[in-house]
N, CA, C and O atoms as a GROMACS GRO file, in nm:
protein
  452
    1LYS      N    1  -8.776  -3.342   8.575
    1LYS     CA    2  -8.649  -3.346   8.645
    1LYS      C    3  -8.588  -3.486   8.638
    1LYS      O    4  -8.466  -3.499   8.625
    2ALA      N    5  -8.668  -3.588   8.646
    2ALA     CA    6  -8.619  -3.726   8.638
    2ALA      C    7  -8.559  -3.753   8.501
    2ALA      O    8  -8.456  -3.820   8.489
    3ALA      N    9  -8.623  -3.701   8.397
    3ALA     CA   10  -8.572  -3.720   8.261
    3ALA      C   11  -8.437  -3.650   8.246
    3ALA      O   12  -8.345  -3.703   8.184
    4TRP      N   13  -8.427  -3.530   8.304
    4TRP     CA   14  -8.301  -3.456   8.296
    4TRP      C   15  -8.191  -3.532   8.368
    4TRP      O   16  -8.078  -3.538   8.318
    5LEU      N   17  -8.221  -3.590   8.484
    5LEU     CA   18  -8.122  -3.669   8.558
    5LEU      C   19  -8.081  -3.793   8.479
    5LEU      O   20  -7.965  -3.833   8.481
    6THR      N   21  -8.176  -3.853   8.410
    6THR     CA   22  -8.146  -3.971   8.329
    6THR      C   23  -8.052  -3.932   8.214
    6THR      O   24  -7.955  -4.003   8.187
    7VAL      N   25  -8.081  -3.822   8.148
    7VAL     CA   26  -7.995  -3.774   8.039
    7VAL      C   27  -7.858  -3.738   8.092
    7VAL      O   28  -7.756  -3.775   8.033
    8LYS      N   29  -7.854  -3.666   8.204
    8LYS     CA   30  -7.728  -3.628   8.266
    8LYS      C   31  -7.648  -3.752   8.306
    8LYS      O   32  -7.528  -3.758   8.284
    9GLY      N   33  -7.716  -3.849   8.366
    9GLY     CA   34  -7.650  -3.974   8.407
    9GLY      C   35  -7.594  -4.049   8.288
    9GLY      O   36  -7.483  -4.101   8.295
   10ALA      N   37  -7.669  -4.054   8.178
   10ALA     CA   38  -7.622  -4.122   8.057
   10ALA      C   39  -7.499  -4.051   8.001
   10ALA      O   40  -7.406  -4.116   7.954
   11ALA      N   41  -7.500  -3.918   8.006
   11ALA     CA   42  -7.386  -3.841   7.957
   11ALA      C   43  -7.262  -3.868   8.042
   11ALA      O   44  -7.152  -3.882   7.990
   12VAL      N   45  -7.281  -3.875   8.173
   12VAL     CA   46  -7.170  -3.904   8.263
   12VAL      C   47  -7.114  -4.044   8.235
   12VAL      O   48  -6.993  -4.064   8.233
   13VAL      N   49  -7.204  -4.139   8.214
   13VAL     CA   50  -7.161  -4.277   8.185
   13VAL      C   51  -7.081  -4.280   8.055
   13VAL      O   52  -6.976  -4.343   8.049
   14ARG      N   53  -7.132  -4.212   7.948
   14ARG     CA   54  -7.060  -4.209   7.820
   14ARG      C   55  -6.922  -4.144   7.836
   14ARG      O   56  -6.824  -4.190   7.778
   15GLU      N   57  -6.916  -4.037   7.916
   15GLU     CA   58  -6.788  -3.969   7.939
   15GLU      C   59  -6.690  -4.061   8.010
   15GLU      O   60  -6.572  -4.066   7.975
   16ARG      N   61  -6.738  -4.135   8.111
   16ARG     CA   62  -6.650  -4.230   8.182
   16ARG      C   63  -6.603  -4.341   8.089
   16ARG      O   64  -6.487  -4.382   8.093
   17GLU      N   65  -6.695  -4.390   8.005
   17GLU     CA   66  -6.658  -4.496   7.911
   17GLU      C   67  -6.556  -4.444   7.809
   17GLU      O   68  -6.463  -4.516   7.772
   18ALA      N   69  -6.574  -4.320   7.765
   18ALA     CA   70  -6.478  -4.260   7.670
   18ALA      C   71  -6.341  -4.246   7.736
   18ALA      O   72  -6.239  -4.277   7.674
   19LYS      N   73  -6.338  -4.200   7.861
   19LYS     CA   74  -6.210  -4.188   7.933
   19LYS      C   75  -6.146  -4.324   7.952
   19LYS      O   76  -6.024  -4.340   7.936
   20ALA      N   77  -6.229  -4.424   7.987
   20ALA     CA   78  -6.176  -4.560   8.006
   20ALA      C   79  -6.119  -4.613   7.874
   20ALA      O   80  -6.014  -4.677   7.873
   21SER      N   81  -6.188  -4.585   7.763
   21SER     CA   82  -6.138  -4.628   7.632
   21SER      C   83  -6.006  -4.560   7.599
   21SER      O   84  -5.914  -4.624   7.550
   22MET      N   85  -5.997  -4.429   7.626
   22MET     CA   86  -5.873  -4.356   7.599
   22MET      C   87  -5.758  -4.410   7.684
   22MET      O   88  -5.646  -4.424   7.637
   23LEU      N   89  -5.788  -4.441   7.812
   23LEU     CA   90  -5.685  -4.498   7.899
   23LEU      C   91  -5.640  -4.635   7.848
   23LEU      O   92  -5.522  -4.667   7.850
   24LYS      N   93  -5.737  -4.715   7.802
   24LYS     CA   94  -5.705  -4.848   7.749
   24LYS      C   95  -5.617  -4.835   7.624
   24LYS      O   96  -5.520  -4.908   7.608
   25VAL      N   97  -5.652  -4.740   7.536
   25VAL     CA   98  -5.572  -4.717   7.415
   25VAL      C   99  -5.431  -4.673   7.453
   25VAL      O  100  -5.333  -4.722   7.396
   26ALA      N  101  -5.420  -4.582   7.549
   26ALA     CA  102  -5.288  -4.536   7.593
   26ALA      C  103  -5.207  -4.652   7.652
   26ALA      O  104  -5.087  -4.663   7.628
   27GLN      N  105  -5.273  -4.738   7.729
   27GLN     CA  106  -5.206  -4.853   7.788
   27GLN      C  107  -5.157  -4.948   7.678
   27GLN      O  108  -5.045  -4.998   7.684
   28LEU      N  109  -5.242  -4.973   7.578
   28LEU     CA  110  -5.203  -5.061   7.468
   28LEU      C  111  -5.087  -5.001   7.388
   28LEU      O  112  -4.997  -5.074   7.345
   29LYS      N  113  -5.088  -4.870   7.369
   29LYS     CA  114  -4.977  -4.804   7.298
   29LYS      C  115  -4.847  -4.821   7.374
   29LYS      O  116  -4.742  -4.846   7.314
   30ARG      N  117  -4.852  -4.807   7.508
   30ARG     CA  118  -4.731  -4.826   7.588
   30ARG      C  119  -4.681  -4.970   7.579
   30ARG      O  120  -4.561  -4.994   7.566
   31LYS      N  121  -4.775  -5.066   7.585
   31LYS     CA  122  -4.735  -5.207   7.574
   31LYS      C  123  -4.674  -5.234   7.437
   31LYS      O  124  -4.572  -5.303   7.426
   32TYR      N  125  -4.736  -5.179   7.331
   32TYR     CA  126  -4.684  -5.198   7.196
   32TYR      C  127  -4.544  -5.136   7.184
   32TYR      O  128  -4.455  -5.197   7.125
   33ALA      N  129  -4.527  -5.017   7.238
   33ALA     CA  130  -4.396  -4.952   7.234
   33ALA      C  131  -4.292  -5.036   7.307
   33ALA      O  132  -4.178  -5.046   7.262
   34ALA      N  133  -4.330  -5.096   7.420
   34ALA     CA  134  -4.238  -5.181   7.495
   34ALA      C  135  -4.201  -5.305   7.414
   34ALA      O  136  -4.085  -5.348   7.414
   35VAL      N  137  -4.299  -5.363   7.345
   35VAL     CA  138  -4.273  -5.481   7.261
   35VAL      C  139  -4.178  -5.444   7.147
   35VAL      O  140  -4.083  -5.517   7.118
   36VAL      N  141  -4.205  -5.331   7.082
   36VAL     CA  142  -4.119  -5.286   6.972
   36VAL      C  143  -3.977  -5.262   7.023
   36VAL      O  144  -3.880  -5.301   6.958
   37GLU      N  145  -3.965  -5.198   7.138
   37GLU     CA  146  -3.833  -5.170   7.196
   37GLU      C  147  -3.759  -5.300   7.228
   37GLU      O  148  -3.639  -5.312   7.203
   38ALA      N  149  -3.832  -5.397   7.283
   38ALA     CA  150  -3.769  -5.526   7.315
   38ALA      C  151  -3.724  -5.598   7.188
   38ALA      O  152  -3.616  -5.657   7.186
   39ARG      N  153  -3.806  -5.592   7.082
   39ARG     CA  154  -3.767  -5.655   6.955
   39ARG      C  155  -3.643  -5.586   6.897
   39ARG      O  156  -3.553  -5.653   6.847
   40GLN      N  157  -3.640  -5.454   6.905
   40GLN     CA  158  -3.524  -5.382   6.853
   40GLN      C  159  -3.399  -5.417   6.933
   40GLN      O  160  -3.290  -5.430   6.876
   41ALA      N  161  -3.413  -5.431   7.064
   41ALA     CA  162  -3.299  -5.468   7.147
   41ALA      C  163  -3.249  -5.608   7.111
   41ALA      O  164  -3.128  -5.631   7.103
   42ARG      N  165  -3.342  -5.702   7.089
   42ARG     CA  166  -3.303  -5.837   7.048
   42ARG      C  167  -3.235  -5.835   6.911
   42ARG      O  168  -3.134  -5.902   6.890
   43ALA      N  169  -3.291  -5.758   6.819
   43ALA     CA  170  -3.232  -5.749   6.685
   43ALA      C  171  -3.091  -5.690   6.694
   43ALA      O  172  -3.000  -5.735   6.625
   44SER      N  173  -3.075  -5.590   6.777
   44SER     CA  174  -2.943  -5.529   6.795
   44SER      C  175  -2.845  -5.630   6.856
   44SER      O  176  -2.729  -5.637   6.816
   45ALA      N  177  -2.893  -5.706   6.953
   45ALA     CA  178  -2.807  -5.807   7.017
   45ALA      C  179  -2.766  -5.915   6.916
   45ALA      O  180  -2.651  -5.958   6.914
   46PHE      N  181  -2.861  -5.958   6.832
   46PHE     CA  182  -2.829  -6.058   6.730
   46PHE      C  183  -2.730  -6.002   6.628
   46PHE      O  184  -2.638  -6.072   6.586
   47GLU      N  185  -2.747  -5.876   6.590
   47GLU     CA  186  -2.655  -5.813   6.495
   47GLU      C  187  -2.515  -5.803   6.556
   47GLU      O  188  -2.416  -5.830   6.488
   48THR      N  189  -2.508  -5.765   6.682
   48THR     CA  190  -2.378  -5.758   6.751
   48THR      C  191  -2.313  -5.896   6.756
   48THR      O  192  -2.193  -5.909   6.731
   49ALA      N  193  -2.392  -5.998   6.787
   49ALA     CA  194  -2.338  -6.134   6.792
   49ALA      C  195  -2.289  -6.178   6.654
   49ALA      O  196  -2.184  -6.241   6.643
   50ARG      N  197  -2.365  -6.143   6.549
   50ARG     CA  198  -2.325  -6.179   6.412
   50ARG      C  199  -2.193  -6.111   6.375
   50ARG      O  200  -2.103  -6.174   6.319
   51LEU      N  201  -2.183  -5.982   6.407
   51LEU     CA  202  -2.059  -5.909   6.378
   51LEU      C  203  -1.941  -5.966   6.457
   51LEU      O  204  -1.830  -5.976   6.405
   52ASN      N  205  -1.965  -6.003   6.583
   52ASN     CA  206  -1.859  -6.062   6.665
   52ASN      C  207  -1.813  -6.195   6.607
   52ASN      O  208  -1.693  -6.225   6.607
   53LEU      N  209  -1.907  -6.276   6.557
   53LEU     CA  210  -1.870  -6.404   6.496
   53LEU      C  211  -1.789  -6.382   6.369
   53LEU      O  212  -1.691  -6.452   6.345
   54GLN      N  213  -1.830  -6.284   6.288
   54GLN     CA  214  -1.754  -6.254   6.167
   54GLN      C  215  -1.613  -6.207   6.202
   54GLN      O  216  -1.515  -6.249   6.139
   55PHE      N  217  -1.602  -6.121   6.302
   55PHE     CA  218  -1.471  -6.071   6.345
   55PHE      C  219  -1.385  -6.187   6.395
   55PHE      O  220  -1.267  -6.196   6.361
   56ALA      N  221  -1.444  -6.275   6.475
   56ALA     CA  222  -1.369  -6.390   6.527
   56ALA      C  223  -1.321  -6.480   6.413
   56ALA      O  224  -1.210  -6.531   6.417
   57ALA      N  225  -1.405  -6.498   6.312
   57ALA     CA  226  -1.366  -6.580   6.198
   57ALA      C  227  -1.249  -6.517   6.123
   57ALA      O  228  -1.155  -6.586   6.083
   58ARG      N  229  -1.255  -6.385   6.103
   58ARG     CA  230  -1.144  -6.316   6.035
   58ARG      C  231  -1.016  -6.325   6.117
   58ARG      O  232  -0.908  -6.347   6.061
   59MET      N  233  -1.027  -6.309   6.248
   59MET     CA  234  -0.908  -6.318   6.333
   59MET      C  235  -0.850  -6.459   6.330
   59MET      O  236  -0.729  -6.477   6.331
   60GLU      N  237  -0.937  -6.560   6.325
   60GLU     CA  238  -0.890  -6.698   6.318
   60GLU      C  239  -0.817  -6.722   6.186
   60GLU      O  240  -0.714  -6.788   6.182
   61GLU      N  241  -0.873  -6.666   6.076
   61GLU     CA  242  -0.807  -6.679   5.946
   61GLU      C  243  -0.669  -6.612   5.948
   61GLU      O  244  -0.572  -6.669   5.899
   62LYS      N  245  -0.661  -6.492   6.007
   62LYS     CA  246  -0.533  -6.423   6.015
   62LYS      C  247  -0.435  -6.501   6.101
   62LYS      O  248  -0.317  -6.513   6.068
   63HIS      N  249  -0.484  -6.554   6.212
   63HIS     CA  250  -0.399  -6.634   6.301
   63HIS      C  251  -0.345  -6.756   6.226
   63HIS      O  252  -0.226  -6.787   6.234
   64ASN      N  253  -0.433  -6.824   6.152
   64ASN     CA  254  -0.390  -6.942   6.078
   64ASN      C  255  -0.289  -6.906   5.970
   64ASN      O  256  -0.193  -6.979   5.947
   65ALA      N  257  -0.310  -6.791   5.903
   65ALA     CA  258  -0.216  -6.747   5.800
   65ALA      C  259  -0.080  -6.716   5.862
   65ALA      O  260   0.023  -6.754   5.807
   66LEU      N  261  -0.080  -6.647   5.975
   66LEU     CA  262   0.046  -6.618   6.042
   66LEU      C  263   0.114  -6.745   6.091
   66LEU      O  264   0.236  -6.758   6.084
   67LYS      N  265   0.034  -6.838   6.138
   67LYS     CA  266   0.090  -6.965   6.185
   67LYS      C  267   0.155  -7.040   6.068
   67LYS      O  268   0.264  -7.094   6.082
   68GLN      N  269   0.087  -7.042   5.952
   68GLN     CA  270   0.143  -7.108   5.835
   68GLN      C  271   0.271  -7.038   5.788
   68GLN      O  272   0.367  -7.103   5.748
   69ALA      N  273   0.271  -6.903   5.795
   69ALA     CA  274   0.392  -6.829   5.757
   69ALA      C  275   0.506  -6.861   5.853
   69ALA      O  276   0.620  -6.878   5.811
   70ALA      N  277   0.475  -6.870   5.981
   70ALA     CA  278   0.577  -6.903   6.079
   70ALA      C  279   0.629  -7.044   6.057
   70ALA      O  280   0.749  -7.069   6.070
   71ILE      N  281   0.540  -7.136   6.025
   71ILE     CA  282   0.582  -7.274   5.998
   71ILE      C  283   0.671  -7.278   5.875
   71ILE      O  284   0.773  -7.348   5.873
   72ALA      N  285   0.634  -7.202   5.771
   72ALA     CA  286   0.714  -7.200   5.649
   72ALA      C  287   0.852  -7.142   5.675
   72ALA      O  288   0.951  -7.189   5.619
   73LEU      N  289   0.861  -7.040   5.759
   73LEU     CA  290   0.991  -6.979   5.789
   73LEU      C  291   1.076  -7.067   5.879
   73LEU      O  292   1.199  -7.060   5.874
   74ASN      N  293   1.013  -7.149   5.960
   74ASN     CA  294   1.086  -7.231   6.057
   74ASN      C  295   1.060  -7.380   6.035
   74ASN      O  296   1.050  -7.455   6.131
   75ASP      N  297   1.049  -7.422   5.909
   75ASP     CA  298   1.008  -7.559   5.885
   75ASP      C  299   1.110  -7.663   5.931
   75ASP      O  300   1.074  -7.778   5.952
   76GLU      N  301   1.237  -7.624   5.947
   76GLU     CA  302   1.335  -7.722   5.994
   76GLU      C  303   1.334  -7.734   6.146
   76GLU      O  304   1.375  -7.836   6.201
   77GLU      N  305   1.288  -7.630   6.214
   77GLU     CA  306   1.298  -7.626   6.359
   77GLU      C  307   1.163  -7.650   6.424
   77GLU      O  308   1.058  -7.618   6.369
   78GLU      N  309   1.168  -7.708   6.543
   78GLU     CA  310   1.048  -7.714   6.627
   78GLU      C  311   1.036  -7.578   6.694
   78GLU      O  312   1.136  -7.519   6.735
   79PHE      N  313   0.914  -7.529   6.705
   79PHE     CA  314   0.899  -7.400   6.772
   79PHE      C  315   0.764  -7.394   6.841
   79PHE      O  316   0.670  -7.468   6.808
   80ASP      N  317   0.758  -7.306   6.935
   80ASP     CA  318   0.633  -7.279   7.005
   80ASP      C  319   0.576  -7.152   6.944
   80ASP      O  320   0.645  -7.051   6.937
   81LEU      N  321   0.450  -7.157   6.900
   81LEU     CA  322   0.390  -7.042   6.833
   81LEU      C  323   0.392  -6.918   6.922
   81LEU      O  324   0.398  -6.806   6.872
   82LYS      N  325   0.387  -6.938   7.053
   82LYS     CA  326   0.389  -6.824   7.144
   82LYS      C  327   0.523  -6.751   7.139
   82LYS      O  328   0.530  -6.632   7.171
   83GLU      N  329   0.629  -6.822   7.099
   83GLU     CA  330   0.761  -6.761   7.093
   83GLU      C  331   0.786  -6.688   6.961
   83GLU      O  332   0.884  -6.614   6.949
   84VAL      N  333   0.699  -6.706   6.864
   84VAL     CA  334   0.717  -6.643   6.733
   84VAL      C  335   0.683  -6.495   6.744
   84VAL      O  336   0.577  -6.459   6.796
   85ASP      N  337   0.772  -6.411   6.694
   85ASP     CA  338   0.747  -6.266   6.691
   85ASP      C  339   0.663  -6.238   6.567
   85ASP      O  340   0.713  -6.245   6.455
   86VAL      N  341   0.537  -6.207   6.588
   86VAL     CA  342   0.443  -6.190   6.477
   86VAL      C  343   0.488  -6.076   6.386
   86VAL      O  344   0.481  -6.089   6.264
   87GLU      N  345   0.533  -5.966   6.443
   87GLU     CA  346   0.577  -5.853   6.361
   87GLU      C  347   0.694  -5.893   6.271
   87GLU      O  348   0.701  -5.853   6.155
   88GLU      N  349   0.786  -5.973   6.326
   88GLU     CA  350   0.901  -6.018   6.248
   88GLU      C  351   0.855  -6.106   6.132
   88GLU      O  352   0.904  -6.093   6.020
   89VAL      N  353   0.762  -6.195   6.159
   89VAL     CA  354   0.709  -6.284   6.055
   89VAL      C  355   0.644  -6.201   5.945
   89VAL      O  356   0.665  -6.227   5.826
   90VAL      N  357   0.565  -6.102   5.984
   90VAL     CA  358   0.496  -6.018   5.885
   90VAL      C  359   0.598  -5.940   5.803
   90VAL      O  360   0.586  -5.931   5.681
   91LEU      N  361   0.700  -5.883   5.869
   91LEU     CA  362   0.802  -5.807   5.797
   91LEU      C  363   0.878  -5.896   5.699
   91LEU      O  364   0.906  -5.856   5.586
   92GLU      N  365   0.912  -6.018   5.742
   92GLU     CA  366   0.982  -6.111   5.653
   92GLU      C  367   0.894  -6.149   5.535
   92GLU      O  368   0.942  -6.157   5.422
   93ALA      N  369   0.766  -6.172   5.560
   93ALA     CA  370   0.674  -6.207   5.452
   93ALA      C  371   0.661  -6.091   5.354
   93ALA      O  372   0.658  -6.112   5.233
   94GLU      N  373   0.652  -5.968   5.407
   94GLU     CA  374   0.643  -5.850   5.319
   94GLU      C  375   0.771  -5.834   5.238
   94GLU      O  376   0.766  -5.800   5.120
   95ALA      N  377   0.886  -5.859   5.301
   95ALA     CA  378   1.014  -5.848   5.230
   95ALA      C  379   1.020  -5.950   5.117
   95ALA      O  380   1.066  -5.919   5.008
   96GLU      N  381   0.973  -6.072   5.143
   96GLU     CA  382   0.971  -6.175   5.039
   96GLU      C  383   0.880  -6.133   4.924
   96GLU      O  384   0.913  -6.155   4.808
   97MET      N  385   0.766  -6.074   4.957
   97MET     CA  386   0.673  -6.030   4.853
   97MET      C  387   0.736  -5.919   4.769
   97MET      O  388   0.720  -5.916   4.647
   98GLU      N  389   0.808  -5.826   4.835
   98GLU     CA  390   0.875  -5.719   4.761
   98GLU      C  391   0.980  -5.777   4.668
   98GLU      O  392   0.995  -5.731   4.555
   99GLU      N  393   1.055  -5.878   4.716
   99GLU     CA  394   1.155  -5.942   4.631
   99GLU      C  395   1.090  -6.006   4.510
   99GLU      O  396   1.140  -5.993   4.398
  100VAL      N  397   0.980  -6.075   4.531
  100VAL     CA  398   0.909  -6.140   4.421
  100VAL      C  399   0.861  -6.036   4.321
  100VAL      O  400   0.875  -6.055   4.201
  101ASN      N  401   0.805  -5.927   4.370
  101ASN     CA  402   0.755  -5.823   4.280
  101ASN      C  403   0.868  -5.761   4.199
  101ASN      O  404   0.852  -5.734   4.080
  102VAL      N  405   0.982  -5.737   4.261
  102VAL     CA  406   1.097  -5.680   4.190
  102VAL      C  407   1.143  -5.777   4.083
  102VAL      O  408   1.171  -5.736   3.970
  103GLU      N  409   1.152  -5.905   4.116
  103GLU     CA  410   1.195  -6.004   4.019
  103GLU      C  411   1.098  -6.012   3.901
  103GLU      O  412   1.141  -6.024   3.786
  104GLU      N  413   0.969  -6.006   3.929
  104GLU     CA  414   0.870  -6.008   3.821
  104GLU      C  415   0.884  -5.886   3.731
  104GLU      O  416   0.872  -5.897   3.609
  105GLU      N  417   0.910  -5.771   3.790
  105GLU     CA  418   0.927  -5.649   3.711
  105GLU      C  419   1.052  -5.658   3.623
  105GLU      O  420   1.049  -5.617   3.507
  106VAL      N  421   1.159  -5.712   3.678
  106VAL     CA  422   1.282  -5.729   3.599
  106VAL      C  423   1.257  -5.824   3.484
  106VAL      O  424   1.301  -5.798   3.372
  107ASP      N  425   1.187  -5.934   3.508
  107ASP     CA  426   1.154  -6.030   3.403
  107ASP      C  427   1.071  -5.964   3.294
  107ASP      O  428   1.094  -5.987   3.176
  108MET      N  429   0.975  -5.882   3.333
  108MET     CA  430   0.889  -5.815   3.235
  108MET      C  431   0.970  -5.716   3.152
  108MET      O  432   0.949  -5.706   3.031
  109LEU      N  433   1.062  -5.642   3.215
  109LEU     CA  434   1.143  -5.545   3.142
  109LEU      C  435   1.236  -5.615   3.043
  109LEU      O  436   1.253  -5.568   2.931
  110THR      N  437   1.297  -5.726   3.084
  110THR     CA  438   1.386  -5.797   2.993
  110THR      C  439   1.307  -5.863   2.881
  110THR      O  440   1.361  -5.881   2.771
  111ALA      N  441   1.184  -5.899   2.904
  111ALA     CA  442   1.102  -5.959   2.799
  111ALA      C  443   1.069  -5.857   2.691
  111ALA      O  444   1.055  -5.894   2.574
  112PHE      N  445   1.058  -5.730   2.726
  112PHE     CA  446   1.027  -5.626   2.628
  112PHE      C  447   1.148  -5.587   2.544
  112PHE      O  448   1.132  -5.530   2.436
  113ARG      N  449   1.268  -5.615   2.592
  113ARG     CA  450   1.389  -5.577   2.517
  113ARG      C  451   1.410  -5.667   2.405
  113ARG      O  452   1.507  -5.652   2.330
   0.00000   0.00000   0.00000
């Protein structure tokens, strides 16, 4: 009977150790998943910041181009950039480009004659 109790006790101990090991593995998996999730969140935040910086740079370039166009259109006058109608500047610039394109086409047609 003592031998049977010893065997039974050893089996119970092994079962408890196995359960403890499984719990430890589950705990480590949860910690690993949390670390992976945190890394993904940081990577996403860095990507968002990178995209925002690129967008800001493009907007600054567009602003500078519009400012230069406004300066070119109003080079004789002092003006406040806030008073410049951006849509008007863009329309005038597009109209000038259309005029240039038409003139180039006329030049090309007369060159072929």
